[in-house]
C-alpha positions as MATLAB code, in Angstrom:
seq = 'XXXXXXXXXXXXXXXXXXXXXXXXXXXXXXXXXXXXXXXXXXXXXXXXXXXXXXXXXXXXXXXXXXXXXXXXXXXXXXXXXXXXXXXXXXXXXXXXXXXXXXXXXXXXXXXXXXXXXXXXXXXXXXXXXXXXXXXXXXXXXXXXXXXXXXXXXXXXXXXXXXXXXXXXXXXXXXXXXXXXXXXXXXXXXXXXXXXXXXXXXXXXXXXXXXXXXXXXXXXXXXXXXXXXXXXXXXXXXXXXXXXXXXXXXXXXXXXXXXXXXXXXXXXXXXXXXXXXXXXXXXXXXXXXXXXXXXXXXXXXXXXXXXXXXXXXXXXXXXXXXXXXXXXXXXXXXXXXXXXXXXXXXXXXXXXXXXXXXXXXXXXXXXXXXXXXXXXXXXXXXXXXXXXXXXXXXXXXXXXXXXXXXXXXXXXXXXXXXXXXXXXXXXXXXXXXXXXXXXXXXXXXXXXXXXXXXXXXXXXXXXXXXXXXXXXXXXXXXXXXXXXXXXXXXXXXXXXXXXXXXXXXXXXXXXXXXXXXXXXXXXXXXXXXXXXXXXXXXXXXXXXXXXXXXXXXXXXXXXXXXXXXXXXXXXXXXXXXXXXXXXXX';
ca = [
      27.580   31.180   10.336;
      27.124   29.359    7.024;
      23.846   27.832    8.257;
      22.281   31.250    8.946;
      22.637   32.458    5.353;
      21.028   29.401    3.787;
      17.567   30.121    2.433;
      14.604   28.207    3.818;
      13.227   25.672    1.314;
       9.852   23.940    1.644;
       9.235   20.672   -0.223;
       6.228   18.378   -0.471;
       6.268   14.568   -0.522;
       4.007   11.663    0.415;
       3.311   11.202    4.145;
       4.388    7.660    5.083;
       4.472    7.684    8.903;
       2.926   10.368   11.131;
       4.882   12.654   13.435;
       6.996   15.822   13.469;
      10.771   15.875   13.871;
      13.412   18.598   13.849;
      17.159   18.074   13.726;
      20.320   17.574   11.657;
      20.484   15.543    8.456;
      22.444   12.354    7.952;
      22.732   11.898    4.185;
      22.945    8.170    3.502;
      24.423    7.387    0.089;
      24.152    3.662   -0.337;
      27.029    1.900   -2.069;
      25.936    1.004   -5.603;
      28.183   -1.766   -6.892;
      29.642   -1.265  -10.381;
      29.797   -4.674  -11.986;
      32.473   -5.359  -14.602;
      32.187   -8.296  -17.016;
      35.281  -10.435  -16.624;
      36.101  -13.736  -18.288;
      37.578  -16.471  -16.111;
      39.702  -19.496  -16.943;
      38.411  -23.066  -16.616;
      40.391  -23.635  -13.417;
      38.860  -20.473  -11.879;
      35.245  -21.657  -12.214;
      35.044  -23.701   -8.992;
      36.802  -21.024   -6.870;
      34.403  -18.441   -8.352;
      31.401  -20.597   -7.458;
      32.808  -21.017   -3.945;
      33.290  -17.226   -3.671;
      29.633  -16.712   -4.594;
      28.485  -19.396   -2.138;
      30.438  -17.691    0.642;
      28.888  -14.304   -0.234;
      25.403  -15.843   -0.151;
      26.200  -17.474    3.209;
      27.429  -14.142    4.644;
      24.292  -12.413    3.307;
      22.137  -15.089    4.922;
      23.944  -14.636    8.234;
      23.420  -10.852    8.070;
      19.738  -11.138    7.205;
      19.177  -13.753    9.910;
      20.523  -11.272   12.475;
      18.259   -8.557   11.051;
      15.309  -10.977   11.166;
      15.994  -11.883   14.817;
      16.374   -8.214   15.749;
      13.089   -7.425   13.972;
      11.309  -10.205   15.888;
      12.560   -8.805   19.204;
      11.731   -5.205   18.376;
       8.567   -5.510   16.290;
       7.152   -9.002   16.778;
       6.524  -11.893   14.415;
       4.237  -10.179   11.896;
       6.523   -7.247   11.052;
       9.619   -9.456   10.868;
       8.118  -11.500    8.008;
       9.512   -8.881    5.630;
      12.998  -10.252    6.339;
      11.837  -13.846    6.358;
      10.715  -13.296    2.749;
      14.157  -11.934    1.841;
      15.792  -14.965    3.436;
      13.638  -17.179    1.211;
      15.143  -15.477   -1.858;
      18.602  -16.456   -0.606;
      17.349  -20.038   -0.280;
      15.861  -20.151   -3.783;
      17.461  -23.336   -5.138;
      16.122  -22.806   -8.676;
      17.537  -19.280   -8.940;
      21.027  -20.160   -7.719;
      21.127  -23.418   -9.658;
      20.653  -21.365  -12.847;
      23.372  -18.917  -11.716;
      25.895  -21.704  -11.008;
      25.137  -23.438  -14.327;
      25.565  -20.198  -16.253;
      28.826  -19.510  -14.452;
      30.193  -22.895  -15.550;
      28.915  -22.523  -19.094;
      29.754  -18.860  -19.757;
      32.882  -18.561  -17.575;
      32.142  -15.019  -16.460;
      32.659  -13.506  -13.017;
      30.061  -14.286  -10.336;
      28.976  -10.634   -9.911;
      27.998  -10.331  -13.562;
      26.087  -13.640  -13.755;
      24.221  -13.032  -10.473;
      23.216   -9.477  -11.353;
      22.160  -10.443  -14.870;
      19.961  -13.304  -13.646;
      18.317  -11.406  -10.776;
      17.831   -8.388  -13.019;
      15.375  -10.419  -15.126;
      13.032  -10.747  -12.151;
      13.629   -7.160  -11.107;
      12.825   -5.734  -14.555;
       9.622   -7.758  -14.770;
       8.408   -6.214  -11.515;
       9.629   -2.710  -12.329;
       7.849   -2.796  -15.712;
       4.543   -2.495  -13.865;
       3.053    0.956  -13.323;
       1.727   -0.365  -10.035;
       3.554    1.267   -7.136;
       3.150   -1.810   -4.933;
       4.875   -4.068   -7.483;
       7.760   -1.623   -7.851;
       8.264   -1.478   -4.092;
       8.493   -5.279   -3.850;
      11.044   -5.087   -6.677;
      13.135   -2.919   -4.349;
      13.258   -5.787   -1.845;
      14.597   -8.130   -4.515;
      17.167   -5.509   -5.466;
      18.208   -5.192   -1.820;
      18.964   -8.919   -1.597;
      20.901   -8.737   -4.872;
      22.990   -5.768   -3.690;
      23.637   -7.434   -0.339;
      25.182  -10.441   -2.112;
      27.167   -8.174   -4.460;
      28.465   -6.142   -1.513;
      29.612   -9.335    0.194;
      31.277  -10.487   -3.019;
      33.230   -7.211   -2.969;
      33.713   -7.542    0.818;
      32.358   -4.017    1.381;
      31.187   -2.961    4.850;
      27.725   -1.466    5.429;
      27.176    1.782    7.356;
      24.992    0.987   10.364;
      26.095    3.309   13.166;
      25.843    7.089   13.335;
      26.637    9.428   16.205;
      23.889   11.618   17.681;
      20.260   12.234   16.699;
      19.621   12.572   12.963;
      17.021   12.644   10.215;
      18.039    9.953    7.703;
      17.792   11.134    4.086;
      18.445    8.755    1.224;
      17.563    8.101   -2.400;
      15.797    4.952   -1.216;
      15.819    2.890    1.971;
      15.417   -0.863    2.028;
      13.643   -2.594    4.903;
      16.950   -3.756    6.415;
      18.439   -0.233    6.238;
      15.383    1.168    8.007;
      15.572   -1.350   10.817;
      19.363   -1.204   11.259;
      19.367    2.606   11.435;
      16.617    2.441   14.093;
      19.245    1.115   16.516;
      20.586    4.683   16.462;
      18.718    7.768   17.646;
      16.773    8.271   14.401;
      14.436   11.265   14.357;
      12.815   10.567   10.968;
      13.275    9.002    7.541;
      12.950   10.812    4.192;
      13.467    9.206    0.778;
      13.372   10.376   -2.812;
      11.635    7.191   -3.972;
       9.025    4.879   -2.468;
       5.360    4.986   -1.563;
       3.114    4.740    1.480;
       3.044    0.925    1.188;
       6.814    0.448    0.907;
       8.496   -1.706    3.524;
      10.337    1.374    4.775;
       6.991    3.119    5.348;
       5.458    0.078    7.066;
       8.452   -0.324    9.372;
       8.611    3.407   10.142;
       4.968    3.273   11.251;
       5.639    0.173   13.367;
       8.696    1.865   14.908;
       6.659    5.068   15.410;
       9.260    7.127   13.531;
       8.021    9.955   11.229;
       8.659    9.304    7.542;
       8.089   10.978    4.171;
       8.680    9.448    0.734;
       8.701   10.646   -2.855;
      10.672   13.925   -2.571;
      12.657   13.830   -5.809;
      16.190   15.306   -5.983;
      16.259   15.919   -2.220;
      19.779   14.497   -1.829;
      21.174   17.193   -4.115;
      19.767   19.951   -1.879;
      21.103   18.866    1.519;
      24.326   17.951    3.232;
      24.942   15.986    6.404;
      24.329   18.165    9.516;
      22.007   20.609    7.677;
      18.966   21.457    9.812;
      15.627   20.090    8.654;
      11.982   19.825    9.756;
       9.877   16.747    8.903;
       6.073   16.867    9.041;
       4.908   13.275    8.540;
       1.256   14.325    8.777;
       1.248   16.517    5.674;
       4.352   15.187    3.898;
       6.159   18.532    4.252;
       9.940   18.924    4.539;
      11.526   22.288    5.422;
      15.256   22.660    4.762;
      17.223   25.314    6.703;
      14.146   26.321    8.775;
      13.974   29.862   10.161;
      13.477   30.375   13.928;
       9.822   31.229   13.200;
       9.349   27.982   11.276;
      10.971   25.950   14.055;
       8.642   27.551   16.612;
       5.610   26.877   14.395;
       6.428   23.164   14.084;
       7.263   22.787   17.764;
       3.776   24.113   18.575;
       2.238   21.878   15.910;
       4.054   18.854   17.349;
       2.738   19.586   20.846;
      -0.807   20.059   19.500;
      -0.664   16.838   17.469;
       0.640   14.775   20.379;
      -2.258   15.998   22.512;
      -4.695   15.394   19.626;
      -3.367   11.867   18.982;
      -3.647   11.031   22.666;
      -7.286   12.106   22.531;
      -7.827   10.105   19.310;
      -6.379    6.945   20.871;
      -9.256    6.907   23.352;
     -11.638    6.384   20.394;
      -9.971    3.150   19.267;
     -12.532    0.799   20.797;
     -15.572    2.967   20.056;
     -17.746    2.487   16.974;
     -17.858    4.944   14.065;
     -21.262    6.323   14.979;
     -22.697    9.826   14.542;
     -24.076   11.838   17.440;
     -27.625   10.918   16.397;
     -26.892    7.166   16.283;
     -26.181    6.546   12.581;
     -23.702    3.627   12.431;
     -20.951    3.383    9.803;
     -18.410    0.611    9.287;
     -14.799    1.838    9.360;
     -12.321   -0.679    7.928;
      -8.800   -0.683    6.496;
      -7.216   -1.266    3.091;
      -4.455   -3.849    3.441;
      -1.805   -5.268    1.098;
       0.603   -6.984    3.481;
       0.251   -9.286    6.471;
       2.668   -6.983    8.320;
      -0.147   -4.433    8.585;
      -2.621   -6.611   10.526;
      -1.410   -5.593   13.988;
      -1.254   -1.925   13.022;
      -4.864   -1.811   11.801;
      -6.019   -3.250   15.134;
      -4.050   -0.565   16.985;
      -5.765    2.056   14.817;
      -9.245    0.774   15.683;
     -10.247   -0.722   12.322;
     -13.381   -2.858   12.191;
     -11.806   -5.374    9.875;
     -10.437   -5.200    6.336;
     -12.507   -3.480    3.655;
     -10.063   -4.372    0.879;
      -7.354   -7.033    0.814;
      -5.398   -6.765   -2.439;
      -4.421  -10.296   -3.443;
      -1.976   -9.018   -6.092;
       0.708   -9.035   -3.368;
       0.719  -12.836   -3.723;
       1.980  -12.514   -7.300;
       5.070  -10.463   -6.559;
       8.276  -12.221   -7.548;
       6.442  -15.175   -9.092;
       6.457  -16.380  -12.669;
       3.323  -18.477  -12.104;
       0.149  -17.908  -10.117;
       0.271  -19.201   -6.513;
      -1.367  -22.578   -5.885;
      -4.702  -23.043   -4.159;
      -2.878  -24.276   -1.058;
      -0.510  -21.286   -0.941;
      -3.441  -18.914   -1.230;
      -5.517  -20.794    1.355;
      -2.769  -20.340    3.966;
      -2.799  -16.560    3.452;
      -6.592  -16.160    3.406;
      -6.971  -18.436    6.439;
      -4.469  -16.283    8.341;
      -6.433  -13.148    7.397;
      -9.710  -14.642    8.632;
      -8.169  -15.650   11.956;
      -6.305  -12.344   12.401;
      -9.370  -10.092   12.037;
     -12.003  -12.357   13.670;
     -14.707  -11.525   14.729;
     -14.457   -8.600   12.287;
     -14.821   -9.160    8.566;
     -12.334   -9.079    5.692;
     -13.166   -8.467    2.037;
     -10.794  -10.318   -0.288;
     -10.605   -8.911   -3.806;
      -9.820  -11.451   -6.506;
      -6.690  -10.850   -8.589;
      -6.863   -7.371  -10.120;
      -4.142   -7.508  -12.744;
      -3.489   -5.822  -16.076;
      -3.577   -2.093  -16.833;
      -1.239   -0.594  -14.234;
      -1.252   -3.763  -12.144;
       1.411   -6.436  -11.881;
       1.073   -9.513  -14.107;
       2.985  -12.782  -14.108;
       3.391  -12.528  -17.872;
       4.128   -9.568  -20.112;
       1.262   -8.382  -22.332;
       1.661   -5.767  -25.045;
      -1.383   -3.506  -25.336;
      -1.689   -0.033  -26.841;
      -3.872    1.091  -23.939;
      -3.674   -1.393  -21.040;
      -6.021    0.709  -18.872;
      -8.791   -0.069  -21.375;
      -7.621   -3.592  -22.110;
      -7.231   -7.033  -20.619;
      -7.436   -6.501  -16.886;
      -9.356   -7.261  -13.693;
     -12.260   -9.694  -13.950;
     -11.674  -10.022  -17.711;
      -8.367  -11.786  -17.094;
      -9.834  -14.134  -14.482;
     -12.805  -15.145  -16.642;
     -10.380  -15.913  -19.481;
      -8.338  -18.070  -17.077;
     -11.057  -20.100  -15.308;
      -8.672  -22.665  -13.786;
      -6.617  -19.937  -12.086;
      -9.844  -18.243  -10.996;
     -11.190  -21.528   -9.578;
      -7.992  -22.058   -7.572;
      -8.450  -18.651   -5.978;
     -12.181  -19.120   -5.377;
     -11.662  -22.519   -3.721;
      -8.877  -21.087   -1.537;
     -11.097  -18.208   -0.362;
     -14.056  -20.544    0.262;
     -11.879  -22.971    2.248;
     -10.671  -20.079    4.413;
     -14.239  -18.853    5.053;
     -15.158  -21.307    7.824;
     -15.257  -18.545   10.434;
     -17.906  -16.828    8.280;
     -16.113  -13.484    8.371;
     -14.787  -13.378    4.805;
     -16.368  -11.794    1.746;
     -15.375  -11.982   -1.913;
     -15.109   -8.986   -4.251;
     -14.758   -8.842   -8.050;
     -12.675   -6.033   -9.616;
     -13.165   -4.044  -12.837;
     -16.728   -5.245  -13.427;
     -18.540   -3.606  -16.354;
     -21.541   -5.882  -16.980;
     -24.079   -8.218  -15.401;
     -22.755  -11.044  -17.567;
     -19.331  -10.868  -15.868;
     -20.968  -11.215  -12.462;
     -23.167  -14.105  -13.588;
     -20.215  -15.975  -15.133;
     -18.256  -15.416  -11.916;
     -21.174  -16.771   -9.865;
     -21.201  -19.897  -12.037;
     -17.533  -20.455  -11.246;
     -18.177  -19.822   -7.538;
     -20.917  -22.480   -7.671;
     -18.486  -24.877   -9.368;
     -15.846  -24.186   -6.689;
     -18.442  -24.922   -3.995;
     -19.382  -28.200   -5.713;
     -15.701  -29.195   -5.824;
     -15.333  -28.607   -2.081;
     -18.582  -30.409   -1.229;
     -17.378  -33.413   -3.229;
     -14.205  -33.423   -1.106;
     -16.253  -32.879    2.063;
     -14.316  -29.681    2.798;
     -16.382  -27.238    4.913;
     -16.847  -23.605    3.916;
     -19.244  -20.699    4.419;
     -22.244  -21.593    2.221;
     -23.415  -17.976    2.443;
     -20.116  -16.310    1.563;
     -21.002  -12.737    0.582;
     -20.176  -11.552   -2.914;
     -19.575   -7.940   -3.923;
     -18.278   -5.953   -6.875;
     -15.985   -2.974   -7.276;
     -17.639    0.045   -8.872;
     -14.668    1.639  -10.621;
     -15.917    1.987  -14.205;
     -18.667    4.424  -15.298;
     -20.591    1.557  -16.930;
     -20.826   -0.203  -13.567;
     -21.964    3.008  -11.893;
     -24.762    3.448  -14.429;
     -26.059   -0.108  -13.842;
     -25.370   -0.096  -10.092;
     -28.991   -1.059   -9.345;
     -28.807   -4.092  -11.649;
     -25.470   -5.167  -10.175;
     -26.819   -4.740   -6.649;
     -29.546   -7.314   -7.401;
     -26.823   -9.877   -8.143;
     -24.571   -9.279   -5.115;
     -24.568   -8.419   -1.405;
     -22.519   -5.221   -1.593;
     -20.911   -2.608   -3.814;
     -17.529   -1.026   -3.088;
     -16.593    2.185   -4.883;
     -13.018    2.422   -6.154;
     -12.691    6.174   -6.630;
      -9.132    6.104   -8.007;
     -10.129    4.405  -11.263;
     -13.709    5.678  -11.329;
     -12.596    9.323  -11.336;
      -9.856    8.569  -13.856;
     -12.312    7.011  -16.306;
     -15.109    9.479  -15.629;
     -12.944   12.585  -16.202;
     -10.677   11.017  -18.876;
      -7.605   11.903  -16.794;
      -4.631    9.602  -16.262;
      -3.830   10.217  -12.599;
      -0.210    9.177  -13.209;
       0.315   11.769  -15.969;
       1.986   14.883  -14.504;
       0.778   17.029  -17.413;
      -2.925   16.540  -16.596;
      -2.772   15.392  -12.956;
      -4.327   18.693  -11.789;
      -7.479   17.694  -13.681;
      -7.894   14.598  -11.497;
     -10.548   16.129   -9.229;
     -12.255   13.972   -6.629;
     -14.587   16.867   -5.784;
     -15.640   17.497   -9.397;
     -19.455   17.949   -9.420;
     -19.820   15.029  -11.864;
     -17.949   12.769   -9.438;
     -20.151   13.764   -6.489;
     -23.322   13.171   -8.503;
     -22.031    9.814   -9.692;
     -21.316    8.804   -6.095;
     -24.845    9.757   -5.052;
     -26.270    7.681   -7.925;
     -24.240    4.584   -6.984;
     -25.121    4.800   -3.293;
     -28.834    5.431   -3.892;
     -29.206    2.717   -6.553;
     -27.332    0.178   -4.458;
     -29.426    0.799   -1.382;
     -32.668    0.640   -3.360;
     -31.767   -2.976   -4.087;
     -30.838   -3.688   -0.433;
     -27.086   -3.900   -1.000;
     -24.796   -1.997    1.334;
     -22.377    0.407   -0.326;
     -18.791    1.028    0.751;
     -15.805    2.925   -0.605;
     -12.223    1.653   -0.692;
     -10.687    4.303   -2.959;
      -8.401    7.131   -1.875;
     -11.310    9.531   -1.396;
     -12.598    7.450    1.542;
      -9.438    8.341    3.481;
      -9.586   12.076    2.768;
     -10.850   13.869    5.929;
     -12.107   16.700    3.711;
     -14.576   14.267    2.103;
     -15.786   12.479    5.258;
     -18.827   14.599    6.160;
     -19.929   14.695    2.517;
     -19.640   10.907    2.111;
     -21.548   10.299    5.350;
     -24.267   12.628    4.065;
     -24.428   10.805    0.732;
     -25.267    7.643    2.698;
     -22.059    5.604    2.450;
     -22.267    2.488    4.660;
     -18.565    1.651    4.917;
     -15.287    3.550    4.667;
     -12.194    1.440    3.955;
      -9.075    3.572    4.295;
      -5.302    3.462    4.734;
      -4.704    2.641    8.429;
      -2.913    5.888    9.324;
      -6.030    8.049    8.834;
      -8.491    5.758   10.653;
      -8.542    7.693   13.963;
      -9.160   11.032   12.209;
     -12.012    9.669   10.104;
     -13.573    8.099   13.210;
     -13.222   11.371   15.128;
     -15.097   13.256   12.393;
     -17.903   10.682   12.189;
     -18.371   10.609   15.959;
     -18.511   14.431   16.156;
     -21.297   15.135   13.646;
     -25.023   14.484   13.268;
     -26.149   12.388   10.319;
     -28.850   14.946    9.543;
     -26.175   17.656    9.449;
     -24.079   15.584    7.029;
     -27.117   15.063    4.790;
     -27.631   18.837    4.671;
     -23.946   19.291    3.709;
     -24.357   16.750    0.893;
     -27.452   18.543   -0.425;
     -25.573   21.848   -0.548;
     -22.567   20.293   -2.293;
     -24.761   18.600   -4.906;
     -26.107   22.034   -5.893;
     -22.612   23.470   -6.469;
     -21.110   23.850   -9.944;
     -17.320   23.596   -9.576;
     -14.677   21.724   -7.636;
     -13.234   25.021   -6.359;
     -16.584   25.966   -4.850;
     -17.054   22.528   -3.269;
     -13.541   22.383   -1.779;
     -13.730   25.933   -0.422;
     -17.032   25.106    1.300;
     -15.752   21.837    2.798;
     -12.442   23.400    3.926;
     -14.286   26.205    5.705;
     -16.516   23.622    7.388;
     -13.557   21.484    8.490;
     -11.482   24.403    9.786;
     -14.453   25.540   11.836;
     -15.351   22.118   13.284;
     -11.969   20.316   13.312;
      -9.071   22.798   13.404;
      -6.700   20.065   14.660;
      -7.186   17.774   11.656;
      -4.808   18.554    8.765;
      -6.483   18.823    5.363;
      -4.984   19.115    1.881;
];
């Protein structure tokens, strides 16, 4: 009776794993340890150290079981998430510092451990980069696991019946352990589309939504809920009409996805034979298998910043080579574009830098040119991994020809180093630049003479072009990817690049927006690099249109004077041609 009088509430989050689910809520409130500071006597030090060692050993045993379960259920690639967490538990340097502090300061193990691990956690959380913050969550999960075992607390892992799991945040281990139950979906208040929870949910084929703030305060366990992982919509206390609507939508989507899966091995080619490359943006090795399943033709952007997470120094040439070599082998015969370290601004750095405006400061290629030895290590690692001739190198945050020329000098030096050591590499390794600053867009023709390709990063380009911080809630509505100035800038970049015989791709968020696909095809884009989940939809659109039709659409859009007019036109076009594809 109480359920019937509750008002329907619709909330919007970030879609993390596709699918629609309806059912009761299980509200998971994770135990947050409260750590007192307690002094201990000299004769208590060794027992306290032993207590901590036992807690670490129990944590290791737990994570090993999770790792083995992940290998059985998801395979080797996906289980590496837990292998990385196990490595934290085996970090001799970290625990050596903890044990020494415990002896010196004579404080309880919980306090010393939390204080020491918090240093690493705060460094990662200080970044505005969502990816860095999500990796910080993994570190926090290991910390809390040890603290829980110090307190000898038990973890909830079993629930009765089918449920939608709702939580403030879900660690990778929580996600996997709950999947042993009949989980309908996951919803969290925090997190992003690249979080480990999101990656695992996609691998497990369980719908998931992230980023719905304050959700836990609105629901109780057993409340009815609808999850739409396609649009990121959550409906609390759904009416009978709403339940019927989503049941129909689920049936339609399942049929649509089955039809899309048949396109996996087909090229992204228009009805009149115009070929486009359709690749994926990747940050983690765990995604390699998923992008193949989605029909990607390689990797259009590999973000090497993931190699910096949790490190106080840059990874060695050898460490990097192992990763890049694995990428080359995993995607062969398709290509992979490896972007050199893009740090600074809102990106993770291994050292703290104080700048009044980091977005306009020391970041991207500027950092690497100021640190030539670190840059050379990365360049040699990429070159060494290029023997299969399917890798390409991309420079971020380029604003001038000089930056490209200085980078080419360092690439030549890296090649000389490898020749001297008789180490083989691809002598014709392709070089490209990111076009994400208006200055680079204006000189796109000059840049194209220096490199093999241009890749448009719309996230930063639009931010700089419109003077709108996309992370600022006050002005976020002004971040308009369909602003007429943006469309005209895109045309300029594509035309100028092609005039100089460079191919032009796009790896920004706009490339993965189905509403923009026909327009971008018409503007002449050669490659789309998108988040893996939208690959089948983008391919469906490309394979269902004529290139000449797309060119006509682009001409009409270029004559329009406002974003509202452009979006209304494109939405009408999409609803008419592709009613099954959800658009924002």
